[in-house]
NUKOL-183219 format. One record per residue (C-alpha): x, y, z. Coordinates in pm, whole numbers, plus 50000, padded with zeros to 5 digits. Layout:
% NUKOL-183219
XYZ
...
% end
This chain:
% NUKOL-183219
465564796946855
468374781946812
470154795446527
469574828446703
471094817047008
474064803646799
474884836046591
474704858346882
477654837747032
479484836846716
478734873046710
480554882047073
482984856947026
484094875446723
483494907346887
485504896047181
488374881746926
488744916946742
488604934347040
491564915847180
493564920246821
493214957446847
493294969347188
496144941747345
497834928647037
497604960946826
496954942146530
493434947646377
492174926046129
489184946446027
488474980745964
486335000946180
483205003045995
482994961045972
483414961346367
480644988546382
478514964246193
478844935246354
478154952846678
475194970646569
473864934746438
474444920646822
472584946846966
469834943046733
469724904346805
469884911147195
467334935747192
464844911846981
465614884947216
466444894847576
466004859547725
470024859347546
471254889347734
474924881047883
476034912848091
479544903047986
478504908947613
480454934347412
477504954547366
477414961247750
481124975647761
480065014147704
479295014048028
475435024548218
475015061248286
473485046548622
475735032448933
474635030749295
478135036049385
480645019249558
480864987649807
484014971849958
485144934549949
487954920250102
490874908949932
491374868949909
494884875349935
496434908350073
497654935749824
501004941849962
503354969949847
507274964749753
510004975549877
512024998149685
515205003749538
516745034849405
520305023749242
521494988749058
524014983849344
520634979749551
519044959749293
522434933649305
522604932549700
518794920549659
519614895049402
522504882449648
520404879649958
517364865149795
519864833849679
521654836750001
518354829850201
517704801349906
521054782650023
522544786149707
519414774049521
519494779549132
516874809749102
515624831148804
514234861948819
511604879048611
511724917648502
509184934848414
507724970748389
506334989248631
503485010248535
502475040748687
498395041248747
496295024448992
496214989349110
493404962449026
492494928949109
490314906748899
488344879548997
487494853048726
485124822548742
484714794748503
486054819148247
484034847248312
484964881348505
482864882148836
484574914149054
487154939449018
488324950949318
490934982449390
493724979549584
492275002249864
494084996350193
495374961150088
493634944450298
489694953350120
489294980049811
486284994149617
484024969549384
484394985749037
483174960348821
481144979448634
483475007248493
486194978448483
483904960948228
484004994947944
487804988947974
488074976647601
491694956547653
490294936247961
488704902547890
485204896047991
485194861947908
488614842647859
490114831347507
492064795047476
491784771347796
493554758448075
492634785148264
491574770648634
488194773048726
488534802448967
491904826248988
492484863149079
494714884448853
496014917648942
497324945348712
497414981648680
494965006348516
496405031148319
495905062348106
497535063547802
499835093847731
497565101947425
494425099447580
495775120547883
496725146747645
493505147747496
491275146347827
493445173047938
492345192347614
488895187547633
489175199348027
490485231347923
488025237047669
485665231447926
487215254548176
487755223848407
491015218348628
493665197448450
495145162548548
498275166948736
499415132248549
498195100748383
497995079948760
495585104848914
493515107248598
493315070148589
493005066948956
489755096848923
488515078848640
488285044748816
486095058349077
483735076948905
480015069448938
478775071548573
480305042148382
479805059848062
481895088648117
484725055748232
484335046047887
484575072947718
487875080647866
490055052647727
491745033648007
494025004047957
495414979148163
498544954948210
498714928448393
501444914048638
500794887648882
498484852248863
497274841449164
494634809249281
494874773449387
495484752849029
497284774548839
498944763448495
502384763448597
504844761048895
506504795348790
505364832148760
506764837948416
505074806948225
501694817248415
501724853348279
502294839847965
499464815048007
497304849248090
498074865547796
496914833447577
493724840747754
493294874147652
494984895347882
497664923847822
501164914247949
503514939247848
506344927547630
508984943147876
508374908348067
512004888448078
513244858348217
516704868248347
519134846748480
521954863248658
522984897348768
524494909048503
521414901348297
519584922448587
521624954248541
521534949448145
517894953648164
518044981948412
520375000148162
517874989347852
514505003248007
516045036048199
515925051847820
513735029047640
510895036747866
510325071047748
509315056347435
506295038147592
502785050147528
502065049147928
503605064648222
506255042148416
508445050248740
510295019248743
511064982548710
510004953648911
511994922449007
510664887749081
511914857149194
510204832948916
509664802049117
506894799949310
508244774049555
511104798549623
508584823749635
506594806249901
510144797950088
511384835350062
507804848750229
507124879050341
507684910350577
504704927050751
504604951350446
506004933450148
507054902449975
510854894849998
510724875249647
510074908849451
511424940249466
510914975849307
513535000249111
512345029949077
514365054248811
516235078648908
514235111649001
513555139148775
514975175048915
513785206248876
515005243748914
512345266949114
512215297049333
511865295649694
508885315949813
508915311850197
509585285150477
506635271850700
506925250250992
504385225651062
503235210851394
502795173151377
500655152851627
503685140651866
504955179651836
507445172751621
508125206251417
509175202651042
510275230550814
508295230350457
509325248650196
506825269049961
508015267449626
507265289149253
505115258149110
507015233048883
506015206848691
508165175748824
507675140748719
504275147648563
503185165448843
502845201348963
504725208149273
504165236749476
505795223249870
508605199649945
509395188950304
513005200550439
512615177050741
514635194651006
517245224551105
520185205051028
518915199850649
518525238550618
521825242950700
523505217550559
521495233650237
522515269450312
518755281150195
518545316150192
515555337250127
514485337049771
516755313849682
516595290249350
516525254749525
516945223349319
513775200349387
513595163349319
511255137049392
512085109649650
511325076349424
509535099849238
506515106949506
507615130649777
509065162949688
512575174249849
515035199449822
518495185349680
520625215749633
520635259649586
521885276849274
524025301649452
524915320849160
521735332449162
521195342549508
520515380649590
523605395949784
521385408250043
519235376050090
519095367450446
519805328350564
515995303350621
516325306951013
514195278251214
511925289951457
512755292351822
508835289951944
505915271451793
504315284651532
500795281551634
500565281051997
503905304052064
505765281452354
509185275152368
510645245952151
512715219452273
515285201052137
515225163652149
518095144052260
520195125052014
517785137651741
517785168051473
514255178551593
512635201551789
509135197351960
506625219252092
506445205852430
502435221452507
501405185152419
497875191352583
497265226652486
498685231552132
495745228651844
497835210251551
498765180451834
495455178451973
493925175551622
496545152751521
495755129751762
491985127751682
493005123451306
495275095851394
492635078851638
490325077651408
492055065151092
491445033850873
494335012951057
493945024251394
490145028451518
488685032051192
485875055151268
483585063350913
482845099250836
485355116551061
487985128250819
491375152750865
488655185150799
485785169151018
488355163951340
489755202051264
486005211551253
485225195551579
487985209151770
487325245351626
483435241751762
484715230952083
483175197052087
486515175652063
489865182852234
490665140752286
489445111352127
487615101852447
485255137252355
484105117252039
482215095652232
480365121852413
479235138652045
475235141352017
473335142351647
472795178651754
476715190951785
477135173951472
474245186851265
475985221651340
478995209951143
479435226150795
478295198550544
476795180550788
473225165850759
471285136850910
472765110150720
476695119150777
475715129151138
474325091451182
477025076850982
479405094851247
477285076151525
477405044051348
481595047051306
481675051551714
479685028451785
481305000551565
484855013151676
484254997752019
484574964651863
488254971551758
490484949751897
492684960152213
496074960451944
494524985651763
493405010652004
497075008952177
498345021151843
495505042351842
496545062352159
499685081952031
501765066952241
505405081352148
507455054751945
505045027751984
504195016951605
501594995151450
503964965951472
505004975851822
501614980251982
500634944551845
503604924851986
502824944552340
498864940752309
499374904552273
501954897752537
500944915652807
496864915752711
495804946552893
495964980952923
495854977853320
499154954153298
500694976253080
500045005953295
501614987353602
504934975753421
508194985653546
510835000553305
512834969953373
509674947753259
509024968552967
512684965752840
512184925352846
509604929052565
509754918252226
511284949052046
510704975552327
513824991252382
514865020452672
513315051352405
509975031252390
509655019052750
510525051852881
508185067852661
505515041652816
506185050753137
506115091353045
502525085152890
501175065653204
502645094453437
500265119253273
497055125053443
495525135453117
496475102952947
494745082553209
491925104253205
491245102152831
491855059752908
489125057653148
486745075052958
487705057452639
486995022252885
483675039852994
482545044852672
483085007752548
486595007252388
488504975852436
491514980152622
491824937852701
493074912652425
489824891652365
489404853952442
489084846952079
492124867151939
493974840652139
492474808751997
494914789251935
497854801852151
499534775052341
502764774352601
503874745552445
507364763452342
507054786552661
510034806152631
512054785652385
514044806052139
514234791951768
516884798951434
515074786651114
517234783350815
517044767650507
514354763150231
510524744150359
507894722150219
504874722050434
504994757850531
507214789450436
509624806650653
506814832650749
504584806650894
506814788351054
507624821351233
504104823751333
503924790851462
506124795751709
505184827751829
501684811751855
502894784852047
504994807852279
508294805052134
510934836352020
512174840351687
515714852151675
517934858351367
521284841751490
522474815351655
524254818951985
524504799352331
521114808352466
519304794752119
517324765852191
516634749651894
517594755251485
514374746251260
516674730850964
515194728650583
516834719050297
519894733250187
520774750250525
524084770350526
527104752850589
528404780250848
524944776351060
525124743851078
528464739851201
528034768551429
524614750551568
526814719351615
529834733851755
527594751352022
525414718652093
522164732351930
519784708351871
519084710351495
515914699751405
513164690151081
510064706351003
508294672551071
509884672051461
509144709251462
505454701551400
505054670651640
506474694151914
503394715451876
501164686051837
500534687551450
% end
């Protein structure tokens, strides 16, 4: 029996090695027939000796045709997006900013390819793949481990040594151009709709419930980021080279760059060379190499400060304008949309493009039936950038912006200081009412499962919901009258509504659709004022004293609570059990030890990152400010603090404290 176990292990190791040579290094050492014979021998042994079965055996890569659907898992570290740049000058500015923020420390940069696919996070423990999770909303995603196991360029069991006991690696699942073309040819023969681009095809394939079909599609994967507590090196590049030795596919484009001139040459090279790659790309990514410097640069709310994406110049196409329609948003803003003759642009079929506002229409001088130039902003959002006036019909009339709401007919109102027109019929205009329901139920707001855009529109059309509060009065019988709803989907909505009663007040405040109160502002207001009742009674002066609240937001909040309809909606939501004050546990750890004190943070730290120090200041009642003035109470200084800031602080007599002194102030 030991001989059988030994042979099974040998065959698995050999097949894994040959998979790596073929799919990652593109350097096969044996022919297909020899590989197939080894695989058949392993299949036979595993069938005869099921006690030695291993779910990560190479024989399981074809995928089972049975799947139970997807569960969700939280990411250990949030999967944030990157800030985008669109010119070499913008990248150069980012390099200079990071150098300044690092107080002149020498910093190398890693340049790498930005593959156009779908993000994935893999967790390995003791050298074995244990979980694969899609990006999802950045906080959690779908567990797609069975499907990922079918991708032959992804190691199920690691090679080499020195890998951490547990780590996460992130990458991009892609569909190579050849596999994409083959897939679309097959779909065309079968009379099925074609995929618009490899990105959509990769994302759709990864979420299929039949791993056997996933296995047949030919997905590939490139990896670009290693995370964990015990990484082998203190820098990004060496960690990725180690990951390559463990069996991961890491792009040869990944390069260490030492200064701005090397960054610029890298961009110029790949702007052309990328077109020869076997997979779709949409840009480059630049990262600070040192992990310690990454820690000190920290994060914004949405992206790391130590990395930036450079998007390749948008592709341009010429097509005919069919007509301009006018969309109505949840806050009443009217957006003109160009409806176009379909045109292929950056791998996708474009039929619509936003014209933004009346001023854009006038500046472009768009006429009926014009031939227009279309680009993709960052190769994502289509936009009209010009008109071929030589191709214009002599009798073509200029496109006119509407004077009345295209849905309810109410005369539009121009917003002071903006190029926007608004339908003021906020409580009688269907798209606004539906839009506020859609916003309320969305994931980052109340996260009510089972109600999407189509269901929100159907609830309005049936007369069941005109306000968010109406949702909590929905009955099972009403839901069952909606098209496509059965007992389980109706119950899902009811469960989602019940669960939403636990959503914290800061998200509830964002969900209410108060004009100009976005997610971050809602969070700061909620945590400062504590309850909806306190917010409703505040004066405009009190509101303007809140962080990030200026005259426009303050006036909007005053106007919101002055409306009887809004107050009635809030009271009905309160009666339904929705949270309208911050829970005690959300305030756990907050103190007033730094009450009212303002801090400027400068330099490089060893115990916490800058962002973590900012949070500690806020959690203890202090305020973060960006520049030193007479009103600054303290400067929290790390290593290599800028000499200009140091001199200004001294000249103004502002106390300069190090991180140990600061931590002592808050009892740590």
